[in-house]
LUMZATOR-359037 format. One line per field, with one value per residue (C-alpha): residue in one letter; chain; x, y, z. Coordinates in pm, 1 decimal. Example, Ala and Ser with C-alpha at 12.3 -4.5 7.8 and 13.67 -1.06 7.14 Angstrom:
<nodes>
resn	[A S]
chain	[A A]
east	[1230.0 1367.0]
north	[-450.0 -106.0]
up	[780.0 714.0]
</nodes>
This chain:
<nodes>
resn	[M N N S I L S D Y Y P K T N L H T Y N I V E N L Q V T V T E T S N P F H L P V D T L F S M A A R I N K K R S F L F V S K V L G K H I P V N P Y T S L L S G A A L A L L L Y Q E M N G N S A D N D R M E D L L D K A V H G L M H P E S A K E A Y Q H L L A A R L V L P R P V V F I G F A E T A T A L G H S V Y N M F A D A A S Y I H T T R E H I I D L E S I V S F E E E H S H A V D H L C Y A L N A E L L S G T E P I I L V D D E I T T G N T A I N T I R D I Q S K F P R E E Y V V V S I L D W R S G N N L H T Y S E L E Q E L G I R I R S L C L L Q G S I E V K G T P L L N A R N D K D L L P S S V E S E V V T T Y V V D G L E R L Q A T S V D S Y G D I N S S P Y V K Y S G R F G L E S L N N D G L D V G V T R I A A Q L R E L R G G D S K T L V M G V G E F M Y L P M R I A A E M G E G I S Y Q S S T R S P I H P E R R P D Y G V H S A A A Y P S A S D P E I T N F I Y N V D P D Q Y D E I F V L I E R D V P H E R M K P M L D I L K T L A R H K V H L I V L T P E G R S G G P Q Y E G N K]
chain	[A A A A A A A A A A A A A A A A A A A A A A A A A A A A A A A A A A A A A A A A A A A A A A A A A A A A A A A A A A A A A A A A A A A A A A A A A A A A A A A A A A A A A A A A A A A A A A A A A A A A A A A A A A A A A A A A A A A A A A A A A A A A A A A A A A A A A A A A A A A A A A A A A A A A A A A A A A A A A A A A A A A A A A A A A A A A A A A A A A A A A A A A A A A A A A A A A A A A A A A A A A A A A A A A A A A A A A A A A A A A A A A A A A A A A A A A A A A A A A A A A A A A A A A A A A A A A A A A A A A A A A A A A A A A A A A A A A A A A A A A A A A A A A A A A A A A A A A A A A A A A A A A A A A A A A A A A A A A A A A A A A A A A A A A A A A A A A A A A A A A A A A A A A A A A A A A A A A A A A A A A A A A A A A A A A A A A A A A A A A A A A A A A A A A A A A A A A A A A A A A A A A A A A A A A A A A A A A A A A A A A A A A A A A A A A A A A A A A A A A A A A A A A A A A A A A A A A A A A A A A A A A A A A A A A A A A A A A A A A A A]
east	[0.0 124.5 69.0 -33.8 197.6 62.6 184.0 561.4 639.1 333.4 428.5 406.2 258.5 -43.3 -257.5 -621.2 -799.8 -1179.4 -1366.1 -1676.0 -1894.4 -1827.4 -1593.7 -1503.0 -1198.6 -1053.7 -712.4 -641.5 -285.1 -261.9 -1.2 -101.8 -314.2 -244.7 -466.9 -360.8 -725.9 -799.4 -955.9 -1259.7 -1334.2 -1395.0 -1559.6 -1676.2 -1722.7 -2016.1 -2085.3 -2225.7 -2486.7 -2309.7 -2140.5 -1879.7 -1770.1 -1834.5 -1783.6 -1844.6 -1661.0 -1955.1 -1874.9 -1916.8 -1892.6 -2099.9 -2450.8 -2554.5 -2562.2 -2519.3 -2708.2 -2456.2 -2432.9 -2499.7 -2197.4 -1979.4 -2077.9 -2020.2 -1685.6 -1565.7 -1604.3 -1435.2 -1138.6 -1093.1 -1117.4 -821.8 -612.8 -705.1 -632.0 -289.4 -210.1 -307.1 -153.6 171.4 439.9 218.1 -13.8 5.2 138.5 31.2 -320.6 -327.7 -213.8 -497.9 -755.2 -624.7 -627.1 -988.8 -1089.0 -923.0 -1073.5 -1420.3 -1405.6 -1286.9 -1531.7 -1875.9 -1990.0 -1724.9 -1808.4 -2033.2 -1772.2 -1500.6 -1705.8 -1808.6 -1446.3 -1331.3 -1615.6 -1531.9 -1175.7 -1316.6 -1053.6 -965.9 -796.2 -527.4 -739.4 -1096.6 -1190.8 -1487.3 -1598.7 -1782.0 -1936.2 -2035.6 -2390.2 -2532.8 -2317.8 -2085.5 -2336.8 -2333.5 -1961.8 -1874.7 -2106.1 -1956.3 -1601.2 -1707.3 -1890.8 -1569.2 -1430.0 -1540.5 -1544.5 -1424.9 -1564.0 -1851.1 -2008.5 -2217.1 -2288.3 -2357.1 -2702.5 -2882.7 -3208.1 -3317.6 -3434.2 -3586.8 -3574.2 -3207.8 -2892.4 -2611.8 -2280.8 -2077.2 -2171.4 -1985.0 -2014.2 -1900.6 -1808.0 -1811.8 -2140.8 -2488.5 -2601.2 -2362.0 -2499.1 -2376.1 -2524.2 -2437.9 -2694.7 -2524.3 -2762.6 -2466.3 -2319.7 -1990.4 -1947.3 -1685.6 -1578.1 -1292.3 -944.1 -990.5 -874.7 -1155.5 -1182.3 -1351.2 -1496.4 -1590.3 -1631.4 -1411.7 -1165.8 -1113.2 -966.7 -972.6 -1176.8 -1467.7 -1232.9 -1051.3 -1374.8 -1488.7 -1161.5 -1158.0 -1508.2 -1447.5 -1112.3 -1265.4 -1515.3 -1365.9 -986.7 -773.8 -445.5 -526.0 -749.2 -753.6 -922.8 -1036.7 -1179.9 -1219.2 -1074.9 -834.6 -771.6 -588.1 -306.4 -97.6 -147.3 -425.4 -170.5 -18.9 -335.1 -346.0 14.0 -50.6 -350.9 -142.3 108.3 -161.6 -364.6 -92.1 -259.0 -178.7 -378.0 -328.7 -483.5 -583.8 -754.0 -799.9 -687.2 -491.5 -404.1 -441.0 -694.7 -644.8 -964.0 -994.2 -1305.7 -1641.5 -1960.6 -2271.5 -2532.0 -2875.6 -3082.4 -3357.3 -3723.9 -3903.0 -4085.8 -3751.9 -3616.8 -3923.6 -3910.3 -4226.3 -4350.5 -4657.9 -4723.5 -4674.1 -4856.8 -4749.0 -4793.3 -4730.0 -4617.2 -4552.0 -4273.2 -4231.0 -3857.5 -3830.3 -3567.9 -3559.0 -3700.5 -3618.2 -3903.2 -3768.7 -3931.8 -3795.1 -3890.9 -3856.3 -3798.6 -4172.2 -4190.4 -4386.1 -4323.7 -4284.4 -4312.9 -4279.6 -4001.3 -3654.7 -3467.3 -3246.4 -2936.5 -2929.1 -2607.9 -2762.4 -2772.5 -2463.2 -2414.5 -2155.2 -2033.1 -2275.1 -2565.7 -2451.8 -2606.7 -2954.1 -2916.4 -2805.3 -3110.9 -3339.3 -3177.3 -3224.6 -3586.3 -3669.3 -3486.8 -3676.4 -4008.3 -3903.7 -3786.5 -4141.8 -4270.1 -4037.5 -4173.5 -3944.2 -3596.5 -3701.3 -3440.7 -3485.9 -3367.3 -3363.1 -3346.8 -3255.2 -3354.9 -3106.0 -2905.8 -3093.9 -2849.6 -2680.1 -2980.5 -3140.6 -2801.0 -2762.2 -3120.9 -3066.6 -2761.1 -2974.9 -3266.8 -3125.5 -2990.1 -3060.9 -3051.1 -2904.5 -2890.9 -2876.5 -3005.2 -3171.1 -2951.6 -2980.5 -2679.1 -2778.4 -2596.1 -2623.6 -2726.4 -2598.4 -2651.4 -2294.0 -2102.4 -1814.1 -2035.1 -2133.4 -2501.7 -2717.4 -3061.3 -3206.4 -3541.9 -3609.5 -3877.6 -3936.0 -3808.8 -4077.0 -3899.9 -3859.5 -4031.0 -3803.7 -3519.7 -3500.0 -3400.2 -3279.6 -3278.7 -2999.3 -2915.7 -3243.7 -3425.0 -3785.9 -3823.0 -3462.8 -3593.7 -3895.5 -3951.8 -3832.1 -3832.4 -3791.4 -3732.9 -3854.7 -3717.3 -4012.2 -4374.0 -4476.8 -4808.3 -4884.7 -4905.2 -4539.6 -4443.0 -4644.2 -4387.0 -4124.0 -4373.4 -4502.7 -4150.3 -4078.8 -4396.5 -4283.5 -3950.9 -4045.5 -4166.0 -4417.7 -4434.6 -4309.4 -4293.4 -4302.5 -4159.9 -4222.7 -4026.0 -4215.2 -4138.0 -4488.8 -4697.8 -4889.6 -4972.3 -5230.5 -5018.2 -4764.0 -4765.9 -4748.6 -4830.8 -4832.0 -4809.4 -4843.0]
north	[0.0 346.6 557.1 919.9 1213.7 1233.0 891.5 880.3 849.2 666.1 411.6 54.8 -88.1 55.9 -176.4 -135.9 -394.7 -424.8 -626.3 -659.0 -887.1 -1155.9 -1420.5 -1211.0 -986.9 -844.7 -679.2 -464.1 -385.6 -94.8 -127.2 157.0 466.3 705.0 986.7 948.7 903.6 792.8 447.9 560.5 803.4 505.2 236.6 96.4 -273.9 -510.5 -883.1 -1039.5 -1315.7 -1521.2 -1861.3 -1767.8 -1447.0 -1340.1 -963.6 -659.3 -334.3 -96.8 181.4 539.4 671.5 440.1 535.1 172.3 69.2 415.2 732.1 984.7 1320.5 1223.0 1427.9 1210.3 905.2 1084.7 1211.3 861.1 767.9 1090.3 1014.0 675.4 849.4 1069.1 760.9 613.7 940.2 964.0 598.5 607.3 947.9 873.3 1138.0 1346.2 1431.5 1793.2 1752.7 2097.1 2038.8 1689.7 1814.5 2066.9 1804.5 1549.6 1805.5 1891.4 1523.4 1444.7 1748.7 1667.1 1302.9 1395.9 1685.5 1594.1 1957.2 2028.5 1725.9 1921.3 2188.4 1925.1 1709.1 2002.0 2119.2 1776.8 1745.4 2086.6 1966.2 1757.1 1486.5 1306.3 969.0 913.5 652.2 516.6 280.3 67.0 80.4 -209.7 -168.6 -467.5 -523.7 -446.8 -237.3 -78.4 15.1 383.2 381.1 256.3 511.8 798.3 695.5 681.9 1014.8 1198.7 1158.0 1400.7 1172.0 848.4 632.8 388.0 222.4 -78.1 -244.3 -608.6 -703.1 -983.4 -908.1 -1186.1 -1024.9 -1285.3 -1102.8 -997.5 -1208.7 -1153.6 -1092.1 -1200.8 -1390.2 -1513.9 -1594.7 -1413.9 -1697.2 -1519.6 -1339.7 -1435.3 -1375.6 -1511.4 -1464.3 -1160.7 -1086.5 -812.3 -693.6 -463.4 -317.5 -216.6 -543.2 -362.3 -243.1 -504.5 -608.2 -356.4 -359.4 -74.5 -128.9 -248.9 -79.4 -303.0 -102.0 -260.3 -123.0 -387.6 -654.1 -941.0 -1232.2 -1085.7 -1382.0 -1169.8 -967.2 -1282.5 -1460.1 -1152.7 -1114.1 -1482.3 -1465.7 -1140.8 -1257.6 -1581.0 -1379.0 -1033.4 -1065.2 -756.9 -668.6 -453.5 -448.5 -218.0 -318.0 -11.7 -29.5 169.1 -114.2 -391.5 -663.4 -920.0 -1088.8 -1404.7 -1610.1 -1377.5 -1101.9 -1312.9 -1423.8 -1119.0 -1172.0 -1544.6 -1463.6 -1210.6 -1483.5 -1735.8 -1508.8 -1275.8 -963.5 -677.6 -617.8 -305.4 -243.9 90.8 160.1 419.2 177.5 -146.1 -385.7 -730.5 -881.1 -1118.8 -1276.3 -1441.2 -1632.3 -1694.5 -1539.8 -1747.7 -1525.8 -1589.9 -1363.3 -1192.1 -1216.1 -914.8 -858.9 -824.8 -580.4 -365.3 -39.7 86.1 441.7 642.4 570.6 859.5 932.9 761.2 959.2 806.4 1045.3 960.3 1192.3 1263.1 1254.4 1262.1 985.6 729.3 387.3 33.4 -209.9 -527.1 -803.5 -943.8 -1258.2 -1319.4 -1632.0 -1711.6 -1690.4 -1362.1 -1140.6 -761.7 -583.3 -230.5 -51.8 14.7 344.1 289.1 475.7 384.7 189.4 -156.6 -167.3 35.7 401.0 623.9 977.5 1116.7 992.9 1187.8 1525.3 1375.7 1193.8 1515.7 1700.4 1424.7 1430.9 1807.5 1781.0 1514.1 1693.1 2015.6 1832.4 1659.0 1986.1 2112.5 1811.1 1870.6 2033.0 2334.4 2262.4 1931.2 1673.4 1431.2 1084.1 990.9 618.3 410.9 46.1 -236.3 -181.2 140.3 365.2 618.4 812.3 845.9 955.4 1221.2 1337.9 1357.2 1574.6 1833.2 1838.3 2107.5 2119.2 1868.1 1564.1 1225.2 935.2 557.0 248.3 -68.3 -377.0 -754.3 -800.9 -955.1 -780.5 -832.3 -502.7 -388.6 -47.7 46.4 365.7 170.4 -68.0 -10.3 -114.3 -6.1 -79.8 -302.0 -361.9 -652.8 -701.3 -900.0 -720.2 -563.2 -686.5 -1041.1 -1138.6 -1441.9 -1197.5 -1023.2 -656.5 -449.8 -87.7 -13.9 268.7 459.7 521.0 632.2 1011.1 1052.6 1209.2 1432.8 1289.3 985.9 976.5 632.1 627.0 335.2 268.0 57.7 41.1 -267.9 -368.1 -193.1 -519.5 -581.6 -233.3 -260.0 -444.5 -176.7 107.9 -40.9 -8.7 335.9 486.6 383.4 559.8 896.9 1163.1 1319.5 1170.9 898.1 983.8 686.1 827.9 625.6 753.7 762.5 912.7 1044.7 1041.2 749.7 494.2 282.5 99.3 -181.5 -445.1 -766.1 -1130.4 -1318.3 -1690.0 -1643.4]
up	[0.0 -93.0 220.0 190.9 251.8 607.3 719.2 668.5 1039.9 1163.2 1433.2 1308.5 1628.5 1804.1 2015.8 2115.3 2330.5 2340.1 2601.8 2388.1 2601.0 2858.4 2714.9 2409.9 2380.4 2058.2 2029.9 1724.7 1616.1 1373.9 1100.1 869.3 924.3 634.9 761.1 1128.0 1223.8 1580.7 1555.3 1754.1 1470.7 1244.7 1459.0 1789.6 1869.9 1922.7 1938.4 1626.0 1626.5 1363.5 1404.2 1143.6 1312.8 1671.1 1656.3 1439.4 1379.7 1403.7 1159.6 1273.9 918.4 696.3 811.3 852.0 1218.7 1374.0 1270.1 1136.5 965.4 600.1 494.2 718.6 513.9 184.8 311.9 401.5 34.8 -72.1 156.5 -10.4 -347.2 -246.4 -169.7 -507.2 -689.3 -529.1 -594.6 -961.7 -1039.4 -855.7 -896.0 -1123.4 -830.5 -711.3 -355.7 -235.8 -362.7 -215.3 123.6 129.1 30.3 279.4 560.8 479.1 470.9 804.0 975.6 840.9 952.2 1300.7 1338.4 1194.9 1211.5 943.7 725.5 486.3 415.9 374.8 139.1 -78.3 -94.5 -212.7 -462.6 -608.1 -676.2 -963.4 -944.6 -1267.0 -1285.6 -1550.8 -1727.5 -1721.0 -1437.7 -1331.5 -966.6 -802.9 -455.6 -242.3 -114.7 113.0 339.7 82.0 -188.3 -85.0 -3.7 -351.3 -510.4 -311.2 -411.5 -777.1 -754.4 -665.4 -1014.7 -1279.4 -1581.8 -1744.8 -1464.9 -1427.3 -1124.5 -1032.4 -698.9 -636.4 -514.8 -336.6 -516.1 -752.3 -1075.2 -1297.9 -1630.4 -1611.5 -1613.4 -1365.0 -1540.8 -1236.4 -921.4 -617.4 -247.6 66.6 302.8 641.2 577.7 692.5 330.4 72.7 -278.4 -472.7 -814.3 -1061.2 -1316.5 -1566.7 -1824.9 -2038.1 -2162.0 -2227.0 -1866.8 -1775.6 -2124.2 -2157.7 -2007.8 -1758.7 -1400.1 -1172.4 -834.1 -574.3 -284.6 49.0 398.3 557.5 442.9 687.4 492.6 142.9 18.3 -105.8 -327.5 -439.9 -533.5 -724.6 -910.9 -1004.8 -1147.7 -1335.5 -1468.1 -1602.1 -1808.1 -1858.9 -1825.3 -1760.5 -1595.4 -1295.0 -985.8 -683.6 -355.8 -159.3 193.0 512.7 724.4 622.4 881.0 669.4 856.6 847.9 534.7 420.0 360.6 83.6 -96.8 -326.4 -437.5 -486.4 -704.0 -897.9 -981.8 -1068.8 -1298.1 -1427.7 -1288.7 -1052.6 -730.6 -521.7 -180.8 -24.5 308.2 582.3 853.2 826.6 1104.9 1253.8 1494.9 1785.4 1923.5 2265.3 2362.8 2201.9 2341.8 2394.5 2230.6 2090.4 1870.8 2067.0 1976.5 1829.0 2156.4 2334.0 2078.9 2029.7 2226.3 2392.7 2345.6 2248.6 1883.4 1644.5 1319.7 997.4 675.5 332.9 58.6 -304.9 -417.0 -786.2 -854.5 -1235.4 -1224.2 -1499.8 -1413.4 -1518.0 -1563.1 -1403.5 -1201.2 -875.8 -688.4 -314.1 -105.4 -106.5 -485.2 -467.4 -768.1 -761.0 -1095.3 -955.4 -1147.0 -1002.9 -1008.1 -1311.6 -1196.0 -825.5 -889.7 -896.6 -1277.4 -1356.3 -1443.7 -1602.7 -1537.0 -1795.4 -1578.0 -1271.7 -1355.6 -1394.9 -1063.7 -893.4 -1026.1 -898.3 -553.5 -525.9 -642.2 -382.7 -100.6 -170.7 -137.9 182.9 337.6 292.9 487.7 781.7 1095.8 1106.0 1244.1 1396.1 1487.1 1198.5 1101.4 731.7 660.4 360.2 335.8 280.2 -36.8 -114.7 68.0 -158.7 -288.7 58.0 193.6 -74.7 -21.5 355.2 298.9 119.8 364.4 593.0 947.5 1223.0 992.6 1077.4 834.1 851.2 673.2 792.6 778.3 771.4 1000.8 1339.9 1626.9 2002.0 2173.8 2511.5 2668.5 2762.4 2673.3 2518.0 2315.6 1953.2 1951.7 2244.5 2099.5 1830.4 1663.8 1428.3 1163.2 841.0 531.5 311.9 -1.1 132.4 461.5 488.6 565.8 903.3 896.6 1190.0 1301.1 1546.9 1786.1 1762.7 2091.8 2141.8 2113.4 2000.3 1678.5 1626.0 1278.7 1087.7 707.7 552.4 175.6 -33.4 -380.9 -500.7 -399.2 -200.5 -38.2 289.8 482.4 397.3 519.7 840.2 1059.3 994.0 1035.0 1360.5 1499.4 1356.5 1498.3 1848.2 1789.3 1637.0 1879.1 1639.3 1291.2 1057.7 688.0 452.5 130.0 -184.8 -484.1 -811.4 -1155.2 -1232.1 -916.8 -768.8 -1033.8 -858.3 -604.2 -616.5 -884.7 -684.5 -742.9 -413.2 -350.2 24.9]
</nodes>
């Protein structure tokens, strides 16, 4: 890894020990920290309800498990984009300019109140890579992260994120498994058949690298179908150690390719003990409070739609259209302006729905993270952002623990899948806006809304995005 200009004298050993829960201790040894970021800027720790992995680095910048300033999440992607820009431009990078941009990024990440100014400063720099690249973000956690890295580059870039949605009238161009995850299937539906057919470097973006196997499986599958010479793996955290540190170089030799790795924090993990945890029932997770009003609003966004049909675990079919340029189906730099206009249009409408300067939470759902995050960033002051997740985490109410509350419910898109909302307490927010990419029957939304209306002090806004106003409700064929 090519460290930034800020990290020349960073100490090579820096230990942090976390007593996560009884019988579980994790020690982290930092080996590279190019921005000199304190580790508690990036994550806290929690126990994971997963036989394959007993703990979780709970990100403080992603907007997934912890509500954050939406500009903090966007800035984390921008910071990774700076590392990539410097790596790919090498000696031709303007060091004075880079130092200014890096200083802004570090200050914004460490001081959330400055994240907006920092992000806008970096975006205005209009970074250009020396050659075209293709970005791929990993579902579900890194869909917005990958998009925000891609969005930092002015042109000659394209982006797609993997998905776990099963779309029956499209064919996945690559597919692979993520062994340590609770949900292993990754699919990739590129509308442009040429997206991966060139020789451009592919930039794989993930929030965290543990073994490197997800990247390796992806590279193997891509290389078998769309061979090229260069890959870059970009992540916030990289915990590869031992034999895993050599797997990229071994794959380079085997396939005749080059793999570079970039991250905000690199180190190794030592785990002691295994907690005995069980997932709680909904009744244990559900907070109690006076129920607030739920208002459903269909917001006309003017964004282009894709008519595609998905099927869930029950065999139920949803024919409601997808947002075409969300990232799930691929997009190029020339699509960005239209997306920006749509974001501003939606945000303006949602600002009108807000109750003055209320303390407000804006939520995405699952993989649908980037557009809600961007919209939240333009909704004014007092906004926090996060997304629901399918990752099961053990909650404990302690100051040094990453997840203090949890609420579980069946996913609206697939009731076989349990989704979670973490770290939101009753009355913490005056209003909660939850943004839905596709219309679904109300009975499928009800479990999530039943939880949200116990959390918001005054009102829950269910926001359904639509290109032309309400069109008569969701197009669903149910087997159950």
